[in-house]
C-alpha positions as a LaTeX table, in Angstrom:
\begin{tabular}{lrrr}
\hline
Residue & $x$ (\AA) & $y$ (\AA) & $z$ (\AA) \\
\hline
Unk1 & 31.46 & 82.61 & $-59.95$ \\
Unk2 & 32.08 & 82.93 & $-56.21$ \\
Unk3 & 30.08 & 81.63 & $-53.23$ \\
Unk4 & 27.29 & 83.79 & $-51.85$ \\
Unk5 & 27.68 & 85.49 & $-48.52$ \\
Unk6 & 26.97 & 83.69 & $-45.26$ \\
Unk7 & 24.51 & 84.74 & $-42.55$ \\
Unk8 & 25.34 & 83.91 & $-38.92$ \\
Unk9 & 23.47 & 84.48 & $-35.65$ \\
Unk10 & 25.86 & 83.84 & $-32.73$ \\
Unk11 & 25.37 & 84.34 & $-29.03$ \\
Unk12 & 28.02 & 86.16 & $-27.09$ \\
Unk13 & 30.92 & 84.27 & $-25.60$ \\
Unk14 & 31.06 & 83.92 & $-21.81$ \\
Unk15 & 34.74 & 83.77 & $-20.86$ \\
Unk16 & 33.97 & 82.93 & $-17.20$ \\
Unk17 & 30.35 & 81.73 & $-17.41$ \\
Unk18 & 27.83 & 80.43 & $-19.95$ \\
Unk19 & 27.68 & 81.80 & $-23.47$ \\
Unk20 & 24.61 & 83.68 & $-24.61$ \\
Unk21 & 21.61 & 81.81 & $-25.96$ \\
Unk22 & 20.21 & 82.16 & $-29.49$ \\
Unk23 & 16.42 & 81.86 & $-29.62$ \\
Unk24 & 14.33 & 81.85 & $-32.76$ \\
Unk25 & 10.59 & 81.84 & $-32.11$ \\
Unk26 & 7.44 & 82.95 & $-33.87$ \\
Unk27 & 4.85 & 85.09 & $-32.16$ \\
Unk28 & 1.83 & 83.75 & $-30.32$ \\
Unk29 & $-1.40$ & 83.55 & $-32.31$ \\
Unk30 & $-4.47$ & 85.66 & $-31.73$ \\
Unk31 & $-7.96$ & 84.50 & $-30.85$ \\
Unk32 & $-8.71$ & 82.99 & $-34.28$ \\
Unk33 & $-5.38$ & 82.09 & $-35.89$ \\
Unk34 & $-2.32$ & 79.90 & $-35.69$ \\
Unk35 & 1.10 & 80.80 & $-34.44$ \\
Unk36 & 3.69 & 81.53 & $-37.11$ \\
Unk37 & 5.63 & 78.76 & $-38.76$ \\
Unk38 & 9.37 & 78.26 & $-38.48$ \\
Unk39 & 11.10 & 77.05 & $-41.65$ \\
Unk40 & 14.77 & 76.00 & $-41.66$ \\
Unk41 & 15.68 & 74.97 & $-45.19$ \\
Unk42 & 18.54 & 75.20 & $-47.62$ \\
Unk43 & 18.01 & 76.47 & $-51.13$ \\
Unk44 & 17.62 & 74.40 & $-54.26$ \\
Unk45 & 20.48 & 73.59 & $-56.64$ \\
Unk46 & 20.38 & 73.31 & $-60.45$ \\
Unk47 & 23.69 & 71.49 & $-61.18$ \\
Unk48 & 25.06 & 70.41 & $-57.78$ \\
Unk49 & 24.07 & 69.26 & $-54.34$ \\
Unk50 & 21.71 & 71.39 & $-52.30$ \\
Unk51 & 23.00 & 72.71 & $-48.99$ \\
Unk52 & 22.96 & 70.58 & $-45.87$ \\
Unk53 & 21.01 & 71.44 & $-42.72$ \\
Unk54 & 22.89 & 70.72 & $-39.49$ \\
Unk55 & 21.32 & 70.85 & $-36.04$ \\
Unk56 & 23.46 & 69.91 & $-33.07$ \\
Unk57 & 25.28 & 70.96 & $-29.93$ \\
Unk58 & 28.96 & 71.54 & $-29.39$ \\
Unk59 & 31.27 & 69.15 & $-27.59$ \\
Unk60 & 32.20 & 69.55 & $-23.92$ \\
Unk61 & 35.79 & 69.07 & $-22.77$ \\
Unk62 & 35.07 & 68.95 & $-19.01$ \\
Unk63 & 31.35 & 68.11 & $-19.07$ \\
Unk64 & 28.78 & 66.34 & $-21.16$ \\
Unk65 & 27.62 & 67.36 & $-24.59$ \\
Unk66 & 24.48 & 69.42 & $-24.82$ \\
Unk67 & 21.17 & 67.68 & $-25.62$ \\
Unk68 & 19.27 & 68.22 & $-28.86$ \\
Unk69 & 15.51 & 68.02 & $-28.35$ \\
Unk70 & 12.72 & 68.12 & $-30.92$ \\
Unk71 & 9.31 & 68.27 & $-29.28$ \\
Unk72 & 5.85 & 68.97 & $-30.68$ \\
Unk73 & 3.14 & 70.91 & $-28.94$ \\
Unk74 & 0.11 & 69.24 & $-27.41$ \\
Unk75 & $-3.51$ & 70.01 & $-28.32$ \\
Unk76 & $-6.38$ & 70.58 & $-25.89$ \\
Unk77 & $-9.25$ & 70.23 & $-28.39$ \\
Unk78 & $-7.61$ & 68.14 & $-31.12$ \\
Unk79 & $-4.79$ & 65.70 & $-31.71$ \\
Unk80 & $-1.25$ & 66.52 & $-30.70$ \\
Unk81 & 1.14 & 67.70 & $-33.37$ \\
Unk82 & 3.06 & 65.05 & $-35.30$ \\
Unk83 & 6.79 & 64.70 & $-35.87$ \\
Unk84 & 8.02 & 63.51 & $-39.26$ \\
Unk85 & 11.56 & 62.61 & $-40.25$ \\
Unk86 & 11.80 & 61.86 & $-43.96$ \\
Unk87 & 14.83 & 61.56 & $-46.25$ \\
Unk88 & 14.87 & 62.86 & $-49.79$ \\
Unk89 & 13.66 & 60.93 & $-52.80$ \\
Unk90 & 15.57 & 60.49 & $-56.06$ \\
Unk91 & 14.38 & 60.26 & $-59.65$ \\
Unk92 & 17.59 & 58.59 & $-60.94$ \\
Unk93 & 19.08 & 56.55 & $-58.07$ \\
Unk94 & 18.37 & 55.34 & $-54.54$ \\
Unk95 & 16.54 & 57.54 & $-52.07$ \\
Unk96 & 18.28 & 59.05 & $-49.08$ \\
Unk97 & 18.87 & 57.12 & $-45.87$ \\
Unk98 & 17.66 & 57.86 & $-42.35$ \\
Unk99 & 20.18 & 57.10 & $-39.62$ \\
Unk100 & 19.62 & 57.27 & $-35.87$ \\
Unk101 & 22.77 & 56.49 & $-33.92$ \\
Unk102 & 23.83 & 57.01 & $-30.33$ \\
Unk103 & 27.11 & 58.38 & $-29.16$ \\
Unk104 & 30.16 & 56.17 & $-28.73$ \\
Unk105 & 31.52 & 55.56 & $-25.24$ \\
Unk106 & 35.28 & 55.17 & $-25.65$ \\
Unk107 & 35.80 & 54.20 & $-21.97$ \\
Unk108 & 32.29 & 52.98 & $-21.05$ \\
Unk109 & 29.04 & 51.86 & $-22.66$ \\
Unk110 & 27.64 & 53.49 & $-25.77$ \\
Unk111 & 24.39 & 55.40 & $-25.56$ \\
Unk112 & 21.00 & 53.67 & $-25.76$ \\
Unk113 & 18.28 & 54.20 & $-28.36$ \\
Unk114 & 14.75 & 54.03 & $-27.02$ \\
Unk115 & 11.67 & 54.25 & $-29.21$ \\
Unk116 & 8.40 & 54.14 & $-27.35$ \\
Unk117 & 4.88 & 55.46 & $-27.69$ \\
Unk118 & 3.19 & 57.43 & $-24.95$ \\
Unk119 & 0.95 & 55.85 & $-22.34$ \\
Unk120 & $-2.75$ & 55.82 & $-23.13$ \\
Unk121 & $-5.41$ & 57.86 & $-21.39$ \\
Unk122 & $-8.33$ & 56.49 & $-19.40$ \\
Unk123 & $-10.34$ & 55.29 & $-22.44$ \\
Unk124 & $-7.82$ & 54.77 & $-25.24$ \\
Unk125 & $-4.97$ & 52.55 & $-26.31$ \\
Unk126 & $-1.29$ & 53.40 & $-26.26$ \\
Unk127 & 0.23 & 54.42 & $-29.57$ \\
Unk128 & 1.26 & 51.76 & $-32.04$ \\
Unk129 & 4.87 & 51.20 & $-33.14$ \\
Unk130 & 5.29 & 50.16 & $-36.75$ \\
Unk131 & 8.52 & 49.15 & $-38.44$ \\
Unk132 & 8.00 & 48.41 & $-42.13$ \\
Unk133 & 9.84 & 48.81 & $-45.39$ \\
Unk134 & 8.17 & 50.34 & $-48.40$ \\
Unk135 & 6.59 & 48.39 & $-51.25$ \\
Unk136 & 8.37 & 47.75 & $-54.56$ \\
Unk137 & 7.01 & 47.74 & $-58.10$ \\
Unk138 & 9.92 & 46.23 & $-60.07$ \\
Unk139 & 12.23 & 44.70 & $-57.47$ \\
Unk140 & 12.50 & 43.35 & $-53.96$ \\
Unk141 & 11.07 & 45.33 & $-51.09$ \\
Unk142 & 13.49 & 46.50 & $-48.41$ \\
Unk143 & 14.71 & 44.23 & $-45.63$ \\
Unk144 & 14.22 & 44.74 & $-41.90$ \\
Unk145 & 17.20 & 43.72 & $-39.78$ \\
Unk146 & 17.07 & 43.73 & $-35.97$ \\
Unk147 & 20.11 & 42.48 & $-34.13$ \\
Unk148 & 22.94 & 43.23 & $-31.75$ \\
Unk149 & 26.58 & 43.82 & $-32.48$ \\
Unk150 & 29.39 & 41.34 & $-31.99$ \\
Unk151 & 31.56 & 41.39 & $-28.87$ \\
Unk152 & 35.28 & 40.63 & $-28.80$ \\
Unk153 & 35.73 & 40.28 & $-25.01$ \\
Unk154 & 32.21 & 39.51 & $-23.80$ \\
Unk155 & 29.00 & 37.88 & $-24.92$ \\
Unk156 & 26.74 & 39.16 & $-27.67$ \\
Unk157 & 23.78 & 41.26 & $-26.65$ \\
Unk158 & 20.38 & 39.62 & $-26.29$ \\
Unk159 & 17.38 & 40.35 & $-28.53$ \\
Unk160 & 14.10 & 40.21 & $-26.65$ \\
Unk161 & 10.56 & 40.63 & $-27.91$ \\
Unk162 & 8.01 & 40.81 & $-25.09$ \\
Unk163 & 4.26 & 41.38 & $-25.38$ \\
Unk164 & 2.34 & 43.26 & $-22.72$ \\
Unk165 & 0.05 & 41.50 & $-20.29$ \\
Unk166 & $-3.66$ & 42.28 & $-19.85$ \\
Unk167 & $-5.47$ & 42.72 & $-16.53$ \\
Unk168 & $-9.05$ & 42.52 & $-17.86$ \\
Unk169 & $-8.54$ & 40.65 & $-21.12$ \\
Unk170 & $-6.16$ & 38.26 & $-22.85$ \\
Unk171 & $-2.48$ & 39.12 & $-23.17$ \\
Unk172 & $-1.19$ & 40.44 & $-26.47$ \\
Unk173 & $-0.38$ & 37.96 & $-29.24$ \\
Unk174 & 3.02 & 37.45 & $-30.86$ \\
Unk175 & 2.97 & 36.52 & $-34.56$ \\
Unk176 & 5.97 & 35.63 & $-36.72$ \\
Unk177 & 4.77 & 35.24 & $-40.30$ \\
Unk178 & 6.69 & 35.03 & $-43.56$ \\
Unk179 & 5.49 & 36.71 & $-46.71$ \\
Unk180 & 3.19 & 35.04 & $-49.23$ \\
Unk181 & 3.75 & 34.87 & $-52.99$ \\
Unk182 & 1.30 & 34.75 & $-55.88$ \\
Unk183 & 3.83 & 33.34 & $-58.39$ \\
Unk184 & 6.44 & 31.36 & $-56.41$ \\
Unk185 & 6.99 & 29.68 & $-53.06$ \\
Unk186 & 6.13 & 31.62 & $-49.93$ \\
Unk187 & 8.87 & 32.88 & $-47.66$ \\
Unk188 & 10.39 & 30.65 & $-45.00$ \\
Unk189 & 10.45 & 31.26 & $-41.25$ \\
Unk190 & 13.51 & 30.03 & $-39.38$ \\
Unk191 & 14.53 & 29.99 & $-35.72$ \\
Unk192 & 18.13 & 28.91 & $-35.15$ \\
Unk193 & 20.34 & 29.07 & $-32.08$ \\
Unk194 & 23.87 & 30.41 & $-32.17$ \\
Unk195 & 26.80 & 28.20 & $-33.10$ \\
Unk196 & 29.42 & 27.43 & $-30.49$ \\
Unk197 & 32.77 & 27.18 & $-32.29$ \\
Unk198 & 34.60 & 25.84 & $-29.21$ \\
Unk199 & 31.73 & 24.30 & $-27.23$ \\
Unk200 & 28.03 & 23.45 & $-27.49$ \\
Unk201 & 25.63 & 25.42 & $-29.66$ \\
Unk202 & 22.73 & 27.30 & $-28.12$ \\
Unk203 & 19.40 & 25.77 & $-27.14$ \\
Unk204 & 16.10 & 26.51 & $-28.89$ \\
Unk205 & 13.22 & 26.25 & $-26.44$ \\
Unk206 & 9.55 & 26.59 & $-27.36$ \\
Unk207 & 7.03 & 26.22 & $-24.56$ \\
Unk208 & 3.68 & 27.45 & $-23.35$ \\
Unk209 & 3.45 & 29.41 & $-20.13$ \\
Unk210 & 2.33 & 27.82 & $-16.86$ \\
Unk211 & $-1.41$ & 27.94 & $-16.18$ \\
Unk212 & $-3.11$ & 29.97 & $-13.46$ \\
Unk213 & $-5.33$ & 28.69 & $-10.68$ \\
Unk214 & $-8.29$ & 27.75 & $-12.90$ \\
Unk215 & $-7.00$ & 27.11 & $-16.39$ \\
Unk216 & $-4.77$ & 24.98 & $-18.56$ \\
Unk217 & $-1.28$ & 25.74 & $-19.79$ \\
Unk218 & $-0.99$ & 26.93 & $-23.36$ \\
Unk219 & $-1.01$ & 24.40 & $-26.18$ \\
Unk220 & 1.87 & 23.87 & $-28.59$ \\
Unk221 & 0.82 & 23.13 & $-32.15$ \\
Unk222 & 3.37 & 22.19 & $-34.83$ \\
Unk223 & 1.52 & 21.75 & $-38.08$ \\
Unk224 & 1.96 & 22.35 & $-41.79$ \\
Unk225 & $-0.64$ & 24.15 & $-43.84$ \\
Unk226 & $-3.24$ & 22.51 & $-46.05$ \\
Unk227 & $-2.68$ & 21.85 & $-49.78$ \\
Unk228 & $-5.37$ & 22.82 & $-52.28$ \\
Unk229 & $-3.96$ & 21.03 & $-55.37$ \\
Unk230 & $-0.81$ & 19.32 & $-54.05$ \\
Unk231 & 0.67 & 17.65 & $-51.03$ \\
Unk232 & 0.63 & 19.40 & $-47.69$ \\
Unk233 & 4.00 & 20.15 & $-46.10$ \\
Unk234 & 5.83 & 17.60 & $-43.99$ \\
Unk235 & 6.55 & 17.99 & $-40.28$ \\
Unk236 & 10.06 & 16.84 & $-39.38$ \\
Unk237 & 11.35 & 16.50 & $-35.82$ \\
Unk238 & 14.84 & 15.14 & $-35.33$ \\
Unk239 & 18.40 & 15.73 & $-34.23$ \\
Unk240 & 21.45 & 16.37 & $-36.35$ \\
Unk241 & 24.22 & 13.92 & $-37.14$ \\
Unk242 & 27.47 & 13.72 & $-35.14$ \\
Unk243 & 30.86 & 13.04 & $-36.71$ \\
Unk244 & 32.78 & 12.24 & $-33.48$ \\
Unk245 & 29.99 & 11.41 & $-31.04$ \\
Unk246 & 26.53 & 9.91 & $-30.90$ \\
Unk247 & 23.42 & 11.41 & $-32.45$ \\
Unk248 & 21.17 & 13.45 & $-30.21$ \\
Unk249 & 18.00 & 11.89 & $-28.81$ \\
Unk250 & 14.49 & 12.84 & $-29.88$ \\
Unk251 & 12.12 & 12.50 & $-26.93$ \\
Unk252 & 8.34 & 12.98 & $-26.83$ \\
Unk253 & 6.80 & 12.81 & $-23.35$ \\
Unk254 & 3.36 & 13.66 & $-22.00$ \\
Unk255 & 2.88 & 15.33 & $-18.64$ \\
Unk256 & 1.81 & 13.51 & $-15.50$ \\
Unk257 & $-1.37$ & 14.34 & $-13.57$ \\
Unk258 & $-1.71$ & 14.65 & $-9.78$ \\
Unk259 & $-5.55$ & 14.58 & $-9.62$ \\
Unk260 & $-6.38$ & 12.86 & $-12.91$ \\
Unk261 & $-4.97$ & 10.59 & $-15.57$ \\
Unk262 & $-1.62$ & 11.41 & $-17.18$ \\
Unk263 & $-1.63$ & 13.00 & $-20.58$ \\
Unk264 & $-1.97$ & 10.71 & $-23.60$ \\
Unk265 & 0.52 & 10.35 & $-26.42$ \\
Unk266 & $-0.89$ & 9.54 & $-29.87$ \\
Unk267 & 0.93 & 8.87 & $-33.15$ \\
Unk268 & $-1.68$ & 8.94 & $-35.91$ \\
Unk269 & $-1.03$ & 8.80 & $-39.66$ \\
Unk270 & $-3.13$ & 10.76 & $-42.12$ \\
Unk271 & $-6.38$ & 9.38 & $-43.47$ \\
Unk272 & $-7.61$ & 9.25 & $-47.04$ \\
Unk273 & $-9.92$ & 12.00 & $-48.29$ \\
Unk274 & $-13.55$ & 11.47 & $-47.27$ \\
Unk275 & $-16.06$ & 11.59 & $-50.11$ \\
Unk276 & $-17.42$ & 9.79 & $-53.13$ \\
Unk277 & $-14.73$ & 8.22 & $-55.31$ \\
Unk278 & $-11.97$ & 8.36 & $-52.70$ \\
Unk279 & $-9.62$ & 5.43 & $-53.40$ \\
Unk280 & $-6.37$ & 6.38 & $-51.69$ \\
Unk281 & $-4.73$ & 4.46 & $-48.88$ \\
Unk282 & $-4.27$ & 5.93 & $-45.43$ \\
Unk283 & $-0.80$ & 6.93 & $-44.35$ \\
Unk284 & 1.59 & 4.50 & $-42.65$ \\
Unk285 & 2.96 & 4.74 & $-39.11$ \\
Unk286 & 6.49 & 3.38 & $-38.78$ \\
Unk287 & 8.73 & 2.90 & $-35.72$ \\
Unk288 & 12.22 & 1.98 & $-36.86$ \\
Unk289 & 15.46 & 1.53 & $-34.94$ \\
Unk290 & 18.57 & 3.16 & $-36.28$ \\
Unk291 & 20.86 & 1.24 & $-38.64$ \\
Unk292 & 24.23 & 0.09 & $-37.31$ \\
Unk293 & 26.67 & $-0.04$ & $-40.25$ \\
Unk294 & 29.47 & $-1.68$ & $-38.21$ \\
Unk295 & 27.56 & $-3.12$ & $-35.24$ \\
Unk296 & 24.03 & $-4.02$ & $-34.17$ \\
Unk297 & 21.10 & $-1.87$ & $-35.21$ \\
Unk298 & 19.02 & $-0.11$ & $-32.58$ \\
Unk299 & 16.25 & $-1.92$ & $-30.74$ \\
Unk300 & 12.57 & $-0.95$ & $-30.87$ \\
Unk301 & 10.96 & $-1.40$ & $-27.46$ \\
Unk302 & 7.26 & $-0.96$ & $-26.74$ \\
Unk303 & 6.37 & $-1.32$ & $-23.08$ \\
Unk304 & 3.80 & 0.00 & $-20.64$ \\
Unk305 & 4.69 & 1.54 & $-17.30$ \\
Unk306 & 4.62 & $-0.39$ & $-14.04$ \\
Unk307 & 1.41 & $-0.41$ & $-12.05$ \\
Unk308 & 0.96 & 1.44 & $-8.77$ \\
Unk309 & 0.17 & 0.01 & $-5.34$ \\
Unk310 & $-3.47$ & $-0.81$ & $-6.16$ \\
Unk311 & $-3.61$ & $-1.06$ & $-9.97$ \\
Unk312 & $-2.34$ & $-3.08$ & $-12.87$ \\
Unk313 & 0.28 & $-2.18$ & $-15.41$ \\
Unk314 & $-0.94$ & $-0.76$ & $-18.70$ \\
Unk315 & $-2.17$ & $-3.06$ & $-21.45$ \\
Unk316 & $-0.43$ & $-3.50$ & $-24.80$ \\
Unk317 & $-2.80$ & $-3.88$ & $-27.74$ \\
Unk318 & $-1.59$ & $-4.77$ & $-31.26$ \\
Unk319 & $-4.55$ & $-5.01$ & $-33.61$ \\
Unk320 & $-5.57$ & $-3.99$ & $-37.09$ \\
Unk321 & $-8.67$ & $-1.95$ & $-37.80$ \\
Unk322 & $-12.01$ & $-3.27$ & $-38.97$ \\
Unk323 & $-13.07$ & $-3.36$ & $-42.62$ \\
Unk324 & $-16.51$ & $-2.75$ & $-44.18$ \\
Unk325 & $-16.09$ & $-4.23$ & $-47.65$ \\
Unk326 & $-12.68$ & $-5.92$ & $-47.69$ \\
Unk327 & $-10.25$ & $-7.88$ & $-45.60$ \\
Unk328 & $-9.07$ & $-6.41$ & $-42.35$ \\
Unk329 & $-5.35$ & $-5.80$ & $-42.01$ \\
Unk330 & $-3.00$ & $-8.62$ & $-41.03$ \\
Unk331 & $-0.93$ & $-8.58$ & $-37.84$ \\
Unk332 & 2.57 & $-9.99$ & $-38.39$ \\
Unk333 & 5.26 & $-10.65$ & $-35.80$ \\
Unk334 & 8.58 & $-11.95$ & $-37.05$ \\
Unk335 & 12.34 & $-11.48$ & $-37.27$ \\
Unk336 & 14.41 & $-10.64$ & $-40.32$ \\
Unk337 & 16.58 & $-12.98$ & $-42.32$ \\
Unk338 & 20.33 & $-13.38$ & $-41.64$ \\
Unk339 & 22.96 & $-13.93$ & $-44.34$ \\
Unk340 & 25.92 & $-14.78$ & $-42.02$ \\
Unk341 & 24.20 & $-15.91$ & $-38.83$ \\
Unk342 & 20.99 & $-17.37$ & $-37.49$ \\
Unk343 & 17.53 & $-15.80$ & $-37.66$ \\
Unk344 & 16.29 & $-13.96$ & $-34.64$ \\
Unk345 & 14.01 & $-15.76$ & $-32.19$ \\
Unk346 & 10.34 & $-14.87$ & $-31.67$ \\
Unk347 & 9.28 & $-15.23$ & $-28.04$ \\
Unk348 & 5.87 & $-14.77$ & $-26.39$ \\
Unk349 & 6.15 & $-14.93$ & $-22.61$ \\
Unk350 & 3.58 & $-14.21$ & $-19.92$ \\
Unk351 & 4.40 & $-12.81$ & $-16.51$ \\
Unk352 & 4.25 & $-14.87$ & $-13.36$ \\
Unk353 & 2.01 & $-14.10$ & $-10.37$ \\
Unk354 & 3.07 & $-14.09$ & $-6.71$ \\
Unk355 & $-0.43$ & $-14.13$ & $-5.17$ \\
Unk356 & $-2.46$ & $-15.62$ & $-7.99$ \\
Unk357 & $-2.27$ & $-17.66$ & $-11.16$ \\
Unk358 & 0.24 & $-16.74$ & $-13.85$ \\
Unk359 & $-0.98$ & $-14.96$ & $-16.93$ \\
Unk360 & $-2.51$ & $-16.98$ & $-19.77$ \\
Unk361 & $-1.44$ & $-17.19$ & $-23.43$ \\
Unk362 & $-4.30$ & $-17.48$ & $-25.94$ \\
Unk363 & $-4.05$ & $-17.95$ & $-29.73$ \\
Unk364 & $-7.45$ & $-17.97$ & $-31.45$ \\
Unk365 & $-8.51$ & $-17.96$ & $-35.08$ \\
Unk366 & $-11.22$ & $-15.64$ & $-36.37$ \\
Unk367 & $-14.86$ & $-16.70$ & $-36.62$ \\
Unk368 & $-16.96$ & $-16.39$ & $-39.81$ \\
Unk369 & $-20.69$ & $-15.74$ & $-40.24$ \\
Unk370 & $-20.72$ & $-17.09$ & $-43.83$ \\
\hline
\end{tabular}
């Protein structure tokens, strides 16, 4: 009922110099064979845990710890040998974990972990890096968490995902995609900045890169997907509420042009489905000032920019669309009613001219062919 005997291979101690090395190697192969395998394994166990396998170097009191290197041989007429690190499976409970952790620096920085594939040859691609959890038959698949640790006397570490550039083709793409579902709602994708408990929260910035000498800068497209049997998703752009300050602004601006017209800005509501039997109404476009519960509500101002030295200011056009088989839409200008004051005024004023006649005001009813 006692433990079996141990087997130890130990190099000799060097009291004034290095200790002796221990080398375990198989013999070289002949002209038509492979070199011998090396197997380091503990035995099986019937009623308890199997033995552990430990590979490591000793600590150094006046120097650095020794390195532990696992390298695989290269091949001259075939692929290089592979390296596999796999934990044990379990028939009754969770499988074993795989942990890669650097050494702690008690007085300085901790060690880094670097995972990279080798550079490609003259006619190939560099090796792919894949981080994925396994599939699941009766439960959720495993999560993937990438992040930095918290800092008590400094700032948190940054997380950066950068795609390589291309010298003869397009740069690599970056895709962030949530999982789909055949029975329920698909997974969400969220990008949120960090909260500032004592000051402002972090900024979220999404932008295309600057263009080169003969191209355009990258487009930004914010769009929901299509709906086969239901409504498509909404697109919401806005700022959060403020309890002790004013709400943040939401600003949409188009870029200016130095050799051409400035970029246009269009707000277009959705149209009805095109086809036989379509009877739905097109979507509305609404510009609404904010409500003032204790004071005046916000103003809605529509104005064109001032003209340059040799041009006119931009026109303002308020018109409804044409109609093929019904009445065209009405154009209404008015102020709201007032319960404890007077109704707001409606004013139509035309600008004056310093070198010519003032602008005209024209009110004209529609003509009829019938």
